[in-house]
C-alpha positions in Angstrom: 17.7 -46.4 23.3 16.4 -43.9 20.0 12.9 -44.0 21.4 14.0 -43.2 24.5 16.0 -40.2 22.8 13.2 -38.9 21.0 11.3 -38.7 23.7 13.6 -36.2 26.0 12.8 -32.4 25.5 15.1 -30.1 24.3 15.9 -27.8 27.0 17.2 -25.4 23.9 13.5 -25.2 23.1 11.0 -22.9 24.5 7.7 -22.9 24.0 6.2 -19.7 23.5 2.8 -18.1 25.3 0.3 -16.9 22.5 0.3 -13.3 23.9 4.2 -13.3 23.0 3.3 -14.0 19.6 1.1 -11.5 19.9 2.9 -8.7 21.7 6.0 -9.1 18.5 3.4 -8.7 15.7 4.5 -5.0 14.0 0.8 -4.2 13.2 -0.3 -4.8 16.6 0.1 -1.4 17.7 -1.8 0.2 14.7 -4.5 -2.3 15.3 -5.0 -1.0 18.8 -4.7 2.6 17.6 -7.7 1.9 15.1 -9.9 0.6 18.1 -8.7 3.6 19.9 -9.6 6.2 17.4 -12.8 4.4 16.7 -14.0 4.1 20.1 -13.1 8.2 20.7 -14.8 9.1 17.4 -17.9 6.8 18.7 -18.4 8.9 21.6 -17.6 12.3 20.5 -18.6 12.5 16.6 -21.5 13.0 15.4 -23.3 9.3 14.7 -23.6 9.8 10.5 -19.6 9.2 10.7 -19.9 5.6 11.0 -22.7 5.2 8.5 -22.5 3.7 5.6 -21.6 7.0 3.6 -19.6 8.3 6.4 -17.2 5.3 6.2 -16.5 5.4 2.4 -16.0 9.4 3.1 -12.8 8.6 5.4 -12.1 5.2 4.2 -11.2 7.5 0.8 -8.5 9.2 1.9 -7.2 6.8 3.5 -6.7 4.8 0.9 -4.9 6.8 -1.3 -2.8 7.8 1.7 -2.2 3.7 2.1 -1.5 3.2 -0.7 2.0 4.8 -0.5 2.2 3.9 3.3 2.2 0.0 2.2 4.8 0.8 -0.9 7.1 3.2 1.9 6.6 0.3 4.3 8.3 -2.4 2.1 10.8 0.1 1.6 11.5 0.9 4.8 11.3 -2.8 5.9 14.3 -3.2 2.9 16.3 -0.6 5.0 15.7 2.3 3.0 13.5 5.5 2.9 11.9 7.7 -0.2 11.3 11.4 0.7 10.5 12.0 -2.7 7.1 9.9 -2.7 5.0 13.3 -2.5 6.9 15.2 -5.4 6.1 11.8 -7.7 2.6 12.1 -7.3 3.3 16.0 -8.8 5.3 15.0 -11.6 3.5 11.9 -12.1 0.1 13.5 -12.4 2.1 16.2 -14.9 3.3 13.3 -17.4 -0.3 11.5 -16.9 -1.5 14.9 -17.9 0.3 15.5 -20.9 -0.1 12.5 -22.4 -3.9 12.6 -22.1 -4.5 16.2 -22.8 -1.6 17.3 -24.7 -0.4 14.0 -26.6 -4.0 12.5 -26.6 -3.6 9.1 -25.8 -5.8 6.7 -24.7 -5.0 5.4 -20.9 -4.0 1.6 -22.6 -0.8 3.7 -23.3 -0.7 6.9 -21.0 -0.9 4.7 -17.9 2.0 2.4 -18.8 4.0 5.2 -19.6 3.6 7.1 -16.6 4.3 4.2 -14.8 7.7 3.8 -16.9 8.6 7.3 -16.1 8.3 6.8 -12.3 9.8 3.6 -12.2 12.8 4.9 -14.4 13.2 7.5 -11.4 12.8 5.4 -8.5 15.7 2.9 -10.2 17.8 6.1 -10.1 17.1 7.0 -6.7 18.1 3.1 -6.0 21.3 3.0 -7.8 22.8 6.2 -6.6 22.2 4.9 -3.1 23.6 2.2 -3.8 26.6 3.2 -5.9 27.7 6.4 -3.7 26.8 4.6 -0.7 25.0 7.9 0.5 22.1 7.7 2.7 18.7 7.3 0.8 17.3 9.8 3.3 19.8 12.3 1.3 19.6 10.9 -2.3 15.4 11.5 -2.0 15.5 14.3 0.0 17.5 15.6 -3.5 14.7 14.0 -5.8 12.1 15.7 -3.8 12.8 18.9 -4.8 14.2 18.3 -8.3 10.7 16.7 -9.1 8.7 19.2 -7.1 10.8 21.7 -9.5 10.4 19.8 -12.4 6.5 19.7 -11.9 6.1 23.1 -11.5 8.3 24.0 -14.5 7.1 21.5 -16.6 3.3 22.4 -15.9 4.2 26.3 -17.0 6.1 24.7 -20.7 2.8 22.5 -21.3 0.1 25.5 -20.2 1.5 28.5 -21.5 2.4 29.7 -17.7 -0.3 27.9 -15.3 1.0 25.4 -12.6 -2.2 23.5 -13.5 -3.2 21.3 -16.1 -7.0 20.8 -17.4 -9.3 19.3 -19.4 -8.2 15.3 -18.1 -11.6 13.9 -17.4 -13.0 15.3 -21.3 -9.6 13.3 -22.4 -10.5 10.0 -21.0 -14.4 10.3 -20.9 -15.3 7.5 -22.3 -12.0 5.2 -22.1 -12.9 1.7 -21.2 -9.9 1.7 -18.6 -11.7 4.6 -16.7 -13.7 3.1 -14.6 -11.0 0.9 -13.8 -9.0 4.0 -11.9 -12.4 6.5 -11.0 -15.8 6.4 -9.9 -17.2 3.6 -8.1 -17.7 0.2 -8.3 -20.1 -2.3 -7.1 -22.9 0.1 -8.0 -25.2 -2.6 -9.2 -24.7 -4.4 -5.9 -25.8 -0.9 -3.9 -28.6 -0.8 -5.9 -30.1 -4.4 -5.1 -29.3 -3.0 -1.5 -31.2 -0.1 -1.6 -34.3 -2.3 -3.8 -34.2 -4.3 -0.3 -33.8 -1.7 2.3 -30.8 -2.3 3.5 -28.6 0.9 2.7 -30.0 5.0 2.8 -31.3 6.0 0.3 -33.0 9.4 -1.6 -36.4 10.2 -2.0 -36.0 9.0 -5.8 -34.5 5.5 -4.6 -31.2 6.0 -4.9 -28.7 4.8 -2.9 -26.6 7.4 -0.8 -23.7 5.5 -1.3 -24.0 4.9 -5.1 -20.3 1.9 -4.8 -17.2 1.5 -3.3 -14.5 4.2 -4.8 -12.0 2.6 -6.2 -8.9 3.7 -4.7 -10.8 1.6 -1.6 -10.2 -1.6 -3.7 -7.1 -0.4 -5.4 -5.9 -0.4 -1.1 -7.3 -3.6 -0.7 -5.6 -5.3 -3.5 -2.8 -3.7 -2.8 -2.4 -4.8 1.0 -3.4 -8.1 0.0 -0.4 -8.5 -2.4 2.0 -6.7 -0.2 1.3 -9.2 2.4 1.3 -12.5 0.7 4.7 -11.2 -1.2 6.3 -10.5 2.4 5.3 -13.2 4.0 5.0 -16.1 1.5 7.7 -15.4 -1.3 11.5 -16.1 -1.2 11.5 -11.7 -2.4 9.7 -11.2 1.0 12.5 -13.3 2.7 15.4 -11.2 0.8 13.6 -7.7 1.6 13.6 -8.5 5.6 16.9 -10.0 5.2 18.2 -7.1 3.3 16.9 -4.3 5.6 18.3 -6.4 9.1 21.6 -6.6 7.6 22.3 -6.2 4.6 26.1 -7.2 4.3 25.3 -10.6 6.0 22.4 -10.9 3.7 24.6 -10.2 0.6 27.1 -12.6 1.7 24.4 -15.2 1.9 23.4 -15.2 -1.6 20.4 -12.4 -1.2 20.4 -9.9 -4.2 20.8 -7.0 -2.2 20.9 -4.7 -4.8 18.4 -5.7 -7.0 16.2 -5.5 -4.2 16.5 -2.3 -3.4 16.6 -1.1 -6.7 13.1 -2.6 -6.9 11.8 -1.7 -3.5 12.6 1.9 -5.2 10.9 1.4 -8.5 7.7 0.0 -6.4 7.2 3.2 -4.3 7.6 5.6 -7.1 4.7 3.7 -9.2 2.8 3.1 -6.2 2.9 7.0 -6.2 2.2 7.6 -9.9 -1.0 5.2 -9.5 -2.0 7.6 -6.7 -1.4 10.5 -9.1 -3.7 8.6 -11.6 -6.8 8.1 -9.7 -6.9 11.4 -8.0 -5.4 13.5 -11.8 -8.6 11.7 -13.3 -11.3 12.1 -10.5 -10.5 15.7 -10.2 -10.0 16.3 -13.7 -6.8 18.4 -13.8 -3.2 18.5 -12.0 -1.2 20.7 -10.7 2.2 21.2 -9.0 1.1 20.8 -5.7 -0.1 17.7 -5.9 1.0 15.3 -3.3 2.4 17.8 -1.2 3.9 16.7 2.4 2.7 12.9 1.3 6.3 11.9 1.9 6.0 12.4 6.0 2.5 11.2 5.9 3.4 8.1 4.0 6.3 7.6 6.0 4.3 8.4 9.3 1.9 5.5 8.3 4.2 2.7 7.7 6.1 3.6 10.9 2.4 3.8 12.7 2.1 0.4 11.5 4.8 -1.2 13.0 8.1 -0.6 10.7 11.3 0.4 12.3 13.3 2.8 11.2 16.5 1.0 11.4 14.9 -1.8 8.4 14.3 -5.6 8.8 11.1 -5.4 10.8 7.1 -4.4 9.4 4.1 -5.2 8.0 1.9 -4.1 4.9 -0.8 -5.0 6.9 0.6 -2.3 9.7 0.4 0.2 7.1 -3.2 -0.7 6.3 -4.6 0.1 9.3 -2.3 3.2 9.6 -3.7 5.0 6.8 -6.8 3.5 8.2 -6.3 6.0 11.4 -5.0 8.8 9.1 -8.8 8.5 7.0 -10.6 8.7 10.4 -9.0 11.3 12.4 -8.3 13.6 8.8 -12.2 13.2 8.4 -13.3 12.6 11.7 -12.5 16.0 13.1 -15.3 17.2 10.5 -18.0 15.5 12.7 -16.6 16.8 15.8 -16.6 20.3 17.5 -12.9 20.1 17.4 -10.9 22.7 15.8 -9.3 20.9 12.7 -5.9 21.7 13.2 -5.5 19.6 16.1 -4.8 16.5 13.4 -1.1 18.1 13.2 -0.9 17.5 17.5 -2.4 14.1 16.6 0.2 13.6 13.8 2.9 14.4 16.0 1.7 12.7 19.3 0.9 9.4 17.1 4.4 9.1 15.5 6.1 9.8 18.8 4.0 6.8 20.1 4.7 4.4 17.6 8.4 5.1 17.3 8.9 4.6 21.3 6.4 1.2 21.1 8.1 0.0 18.3 11.3 0.6 19.9 10.3 -2.1 22.7 8.9 -4.4 20.7 12.0 -4.4 18.7 14.0 -5.0 22.2 11.8 -7.7 23.2 12.5 -9.3 19.3 16.0 -8.8 19.8 16.3 -9.7 23.2 18.0 -6.4 23.8 18.2 -4.7 27.5 
């Protein structure tokens, strides 16, 4: 009898096709978007866009935005928003500039201190959201203006009236950590490829692409780490549970408050990392650094499959969403189109992504 019972098929168990599982993946829309945008520029843009140097050109801004977008995606999966992320780039840039130029600290001290400043403000945002019950949209919108204002006032204070602090490159030149946050990586590989004639070179024989910009390396590593955390750790399960239904998650033993505060801290530190990379590259910082990046990061997360209601999304989706941004931002310069069409694209992609994600949400939850 036991043997017979074991082979009886449970009617409650329904086999799901590969296509059905694929349709439920949050990153599907972003991957499809990358394919469509690639085909579009292959038809309309100069062929130089898809050379090695062209790819590095659009991957560099994609990487900087992607670091923010991945952090924003994790926070959105947890059910919250952070509109202060762009202003945090300016604020962290100011802190980093003051520590390296005015205080003369080496990077081994300045970088952890900058990240700690950012994390403390992220934690404060999270605590205010949790203790007051106010929407994170409102709390971080206030932080957006506060941080931008503090950046303006602070820079004027430390530069005798200027909103730009220069001298960062001179201050960090020769520091052993500078190559980790600035310049190109794996230059020896590209030089070897140039000697073998596998990459384009100048007349001198040097490769036209000296290496991979370090922000791209950071971008890939952060995407892999975030994906691992979300899909392979208990912390990832807590994030999805918190965003899906915080009350049910709390009752199930999930440390909802700790999860949300930690996510706000991660988002703030991601902004600080972008600030450190861009400030060292530019050699200076200013009060407008990171302007509008808060909205672009959230749009990147939405294009990547994150629902505005929380509990659903993907770090890999945000990764591909950022690549779409980079391709369009730089790709338009390889075409005859007016670059201001980027704004039209931005709004269109957001609308399409929200509609697509809404359809997927209904498919996943069985809503009608």
